[in-house]
N, C-alpha and C positions, 0 to 999 in steps of 0.2 A: 504494500500500500504506500501511496506517495507520501502521506504524512510521516510515515516512519523514516522517510529519506530526508526530512528537513534537517535533523541534526547530523545526518551523514553528509549532507551538502556542506554544513559548517565544517565537518571533519575533512572534507575533500577540498574545501575552498579556502576558508580563512586560516586553515592550518598550513597553507602554502602561499602566503602572501609575499611578494617580492619587494625589494627596496624600491624598485622603479615602477611598481604597478600604477597604472593610470588612476588618478584620484577620481576621474569622471566615472570609472567603472564601479567603484566601491563606496561612493558617497550617495546620499539620498536625503530627501526631506521628510521630516517627522512632525506630526501634529496630533494633539489629543482632541478627541471628539466628544460632544455632549453625550452623556450616558455611560461614559467610561471606556469607550473604544479608542483605538489608535489608528491613524492613517499614515502609511508610509508610501512615498512616491519617488520613483526613479524615472525621470523624464528622459526620453530619447526619441528624436524625430527621424531616425534613420529609416524606419519603416512605418507605414500608416496602420500599426497594429498595437494592441494593448493586452498585456497579460494581467489578469485580475485574480487575486487569491484572498479568500476570507477565512481566517483561522479562528475557531471558536473553542473556548474551554469546555469541551463536551466529549472527552475521550473516555476510554475504558476505565480510567481511575475514578470516574464519576458514577459508575454503576456498582451495585452491590455484588459481591462474589456469586451469590446464588442467581444473579441475573446476568451472568457472563455472556457477552455477545450483544447486549442490549444497545450499547453505543454504536456498534458496528451495524446492527440491523436498522437502527434509526437513520444513520447516515445513508445506508443503501436505499432507504425508502423515501428520502427527501425529494428525489426527482420522479417519484411514481404517482404524482397527482397532487394538485393544490385545490383551493376553493373555487378557482376559475379555470384551471387547466387540467385536463386528463393526462395520463402518462403518455398517450399518443400525441397529444398537443405539445407536450414538452419535448418529445423526441423530434417532432417536426420543426419546432423552433430551434432546437439544438442543431439540426441539420442545416437549416437556413443560415445559421450563424457560423457554420464551418466547424462544428464540434460541440460548442456550447458548454453547459455546466456539467462538471463531474464532482462527486462528493465522496470523500474517503475519511477514515478515522484511524487514529493511533491510540497509544496508551494515555496520552495527556490531552490531545485536542482533536477536533474534527476540522476538516479543511474542504472548502468548496473552491473550485477554480475554473477559469475559462479564459480563452483567448479569442478576441474579436477584432475586426477591423475598426479603425477609429470611427468611421461613419456609423457603426452599429453599437456604439457604447451605450446609448440610452436604452436600446432594446435589450442589450445584454444585461445591464444592471436591473432592468425591469424583471427579466426572467430570474436572475440571481436572487433579487429581493423576494420574489414571490415564492420560490421553492424553499428558501431558508425560513421565511416568516409564516407561510401558510400551508404547510403540508397537511394532508387529510388522512394519510395512511390507509388507503383502501384495503379492505380485508382480502380481496382476491389477489392483490399485488403482494401483500405480506406473505401469503402462501407460496407464490411463485419465487419470491426472493429468498425465503427460508430454504426451499428446495435447492436453489442455486448455491447458496452458502454451504449447505450440508454436502452437496455434491463435490464442491471444491475441497472441503475438508477430507472427504473420503479419498480423493485422488492424492492428497498429500501424504496419506498414511504410509505409503510404501516408498516415499522419498527419504533416503537416509539422512540427508542434511536437515530436513524438517524434523525427523524423529530425534536426532541428536540435539538440535536446538531446543526442541520442546522439553526434552529430559533435563538439559542443562538449566534452563530457566526455572523449571519447577523445583529443581534441587536448590538453586541459589535463592529464589525469591518466593517459593511457596505459593500460597493462594492470593498474593498481592497482584495488582494489575501487571506487574513486571514479571510475574511467574506464570501467568496463564495466557492462553492465546486470546488475542483481540477478538477473534471470531467466536469465541466461546466454545461450548461443547455441543454435541448433538442433543444431549438431554436438556441443557439449559436453553438452547434455541427452541426446542419443541415446546417448552413451557412459556415462552414469551407470547403475549397477546397484544392486540391493538392498543389497549389502555396503557400498557407498559410504555409503548412508544410515545403515545400522546403525553403521558406524564413526564417522561424523560425530556422530550422536546420542550415542553412548557417550563421545566425546571432549569434547563441549562442553556438553551439557545436564546441569546440576547446580545445586546450591545456591550454590556459590561465585560471587559476582558477580551473582547474580540479585536482582531487585528486585520485591517484592510490594506492590501498591498497592490499597488499599481506600478507596472513596469512597461514603458513604451511611450507612445505618442499622446501624452496627456499631461497637463499641468497640475500642480497641487490644488490650485483654485478650482479647476474643473472637476477633479476627482472628489474634492470635498462636496461640491454641489451635487454630484451624482449620488454619493453615499448618503448624504443627509436627506435627499429627495426620496430615497427608497428605504432607508433604515432608521430614520429619526423616530424616536419613541419605541423602538424595539426593546422589549424588556423580558428578562427571564426571572422566574421566581427565585432561583438560587437555592442554596441550602448547604448542609454539611457534607463534604466529600466522605464517602464511606471509608472506614479504616480497616486495614488488614495487617496482621502482624508478620513481619519478615522472620523467617526461621533463624534460630540462634546460630552463630558462627560455629563451625565444627573445628576440631583440633587435629583432624587428619583428612586426607583426600577421600572424598566419596566417589565411588565408582558405580556407574549405571551401564549395564550391558543389555543390548537389544539384539537378539539373534535374528538374522535374515539371510536367506540363501543368495548371497551376493559374492561377486569375485573380489570386491574391494571392501575395506573397512573405512568408515568415516569416523573421525575422531574430533571431538571438541573438548578442550581443557579450559576451564575458566574459574574465576572467583569474583565475588562482589568487590567493587573497587570505587574509585573516586567519582564524584559528580563533576559535571563540566565546569562548574564555577569554583571548584577547589583550586587554591593557589598553586598546588603542585602540578596542575595539569600540564603546564608548558614543559616542565622537565620530563614528565611522564610521556608526553607526545614525542619528544626527541629521543628518549630512551627506547620507546617501542619501535620507532623507525629503524633504529640500529638492530634491535632484536628480531623483529618479524614484520615490520610494516613497510620496509623499503624495497619490496620486490626482490630482484636479483642482487640487491645490495645488502640485504639483511643477513644476519648471522645464521638464522635457522634455515633459510632457503639455501644458503651456501653449503651448509653442513648436510642437510637431508637430501638435497637434489644434486648439487654440483659435485660434491665429494663422494656421497654414498649411493646416489641414484635410487633413493627409497620412495620419492614422491615426485609428482609432476608439479604440484603446487602446495605451498604451506605458508600461512601468514598469521599475524596476530594484530589485535587492535583493542583500543579502549572504547567501548560503547558507553560514552559518558554523556548522560542527559542532565536535565535540570533537577529531576526528582530522584533519580537512581542512576547507578553506573556499574559496569563490570568490565573486566578484561577477559579476552578469550583468544585462544590459539586454535586454528582449524587446519586439518590435513586429511588427505585421502591416501591410502597405500594399499598394497596387496595384503590379503588376510595374513599370509605367512610372514610378512615383515612389519606387522603392526606393533609388536612389542619393541622392536629395534627403533622404529620411528618415534614412538612415545618416549623411549629412553633417551634418545638423542635430543628431542625437543626439551625435555626436562633438564637435561644436562646444560643446554644453552641458557635456559632460564636461570639455573643456579650459577652459571659462570658470570652472567651480567650482574646478578645480585651479590656475588662475592668479590668480583674484581672490577666492575664498572666497565668503562669504555676508554678507548685511546683518544688522544688529541685529534688524530686524523679522522677517526670515526665521528667524533663530535662535530668537527668542522664540515665534513661532507654532509652530515644530516642537516645541519643548519642551512647550508647552501641550497640543498634541495627544497627544504620546507619553505624557504624564503624566495625561491627562484622559479616556481612552477605555477604561479597564480594565474597568469594571463590565459592559460589554456583551459581554465576551469569555468569560464563564463561564455560559452558558445551559444547560449540561448537565453531568452527572457525568463524561462521557467527556472533556470539555475540562478539567475540573478535574484528572482523573487524568493527562492528558497533561502538564499544567503541572507537577504534582508530580513526575512521572517525569523530565521534562526537567531540572528543578532538581537532582535526585539524580544523574542521568547526568553532568551537567556539573560535578559536584563542589561545588555551592553549598550553603549551609546553608538550613534551612527558613525562616529569616528573611530570605532573599535579597531579597525585594521592596523592603524599606526601603533596603537597600544600593544596589540598582539605581536607585531614584528619586534618591538623593543624587548618584550618578554622572552621571545624565542631566542633572540640574539644574546640575551643575558644569561641563558642557561649554562651552568658549569658542570664539570665532571662530578663534583661532589654532590650536586643536586640530583644528577641522574642516578648515581649510586643509591642515594637516599630514597628516590622515587621507586626504584626497582625493589628495594627491600621492603618498602612500606605498602606498595600498591599491587604487587604481584605476590599472592599468598598461596603457595603450593599446599601448605598444611590446612588451608581453609577452602580448598578448591573442589571442583567436581570434574571428573573425567567421564565423558559420555562416549560410548563406542557402539557403533551400529555396523554389523557385519556377520560373516559366517563364523560364529564363535567356535565351532568344532575345528575349523581350519586355523583360526587365529590362535587358539590356546592362550588366551589372554592371561598375562602374568600379573595383572593388577586387580 
């Protein structure tokens, strides 16, 4: 889902800002709106088009655990009928606009987006305002949407990456929104009714906390006029976000084994870790680039692929969000070599925790992270995701310069401290999906 990629866009974009990046690319205008919303505008007249994104605090963390999947089902139903438009009417308008409105949800927020020609801005905002404010959740459309969601979940069941990810998240985060699937379960989806959707929408969909992003051929003044014309007075009831207890940290590695008749094993090793706003993040980012985030430049890739030929791909990253974060390492290897691949991966983690990095590795990592920015903004959607991520995380529109300074200031001592503090093998989970008979897993 696209909303899940918002913070990944930040990871792939502002984590690689160069010294000479064009200020025109990474600056934008910000204005607070009546009712508690925020408007972000990046004007560009290169093409007569505008990308519009509306991010709403109505994600999976706003649903009760026993209602898992409610936020996702609500978002999926937003475009299936309003007080004045049927699902068919909405589809026709979407087609006439060249794609129209799409709505998706993540763990923290729901997101509606569209791209329209400048001349179609008013019609586009009219449709966007209608589907977000006036959905009626027709019963027949709910049934169809449920079947589609459950069908997708069943197809995922045999995908080893999905199974390993699901096992890792459940082990690390339990029944919190970060431990369960955004889609919910077949059982929880079955129990959701129309009134659940109506209540969820009434409670969480409104101006307060919503973020409106415009990228393209539109001024701040024009964007403000359009938003206020369609969304002024939009209110949500609000309420207390349901609480769920995160499992207690373990004192040894937890191992989850899933047996499947596959020729390869999929492995994910991970632990709960720092949030994106943690001051150690910059050192952790540079450290992980050297360990497993730098592609063919990373230690783990060099060891497992180049030297030993155990894997085609192996990588690691910090999935650091605003409300939760974790570190993970992912690899695929033949069943018969899974023990060696895991052993060598852990050995590299221990090496960086014990000995840190060299001066050359540190400099190379900084050079890459600060030198690859320009290639990350090839579309208006990527720019919109970057802008939205900066706002969600509470940073200022000028955050890029601050980020660069902090990356450049990272020291070897900080990297060693970050590795020791934020990668925790004794509080980790190892999830393995493969032919366990062939693998003879030693963990």
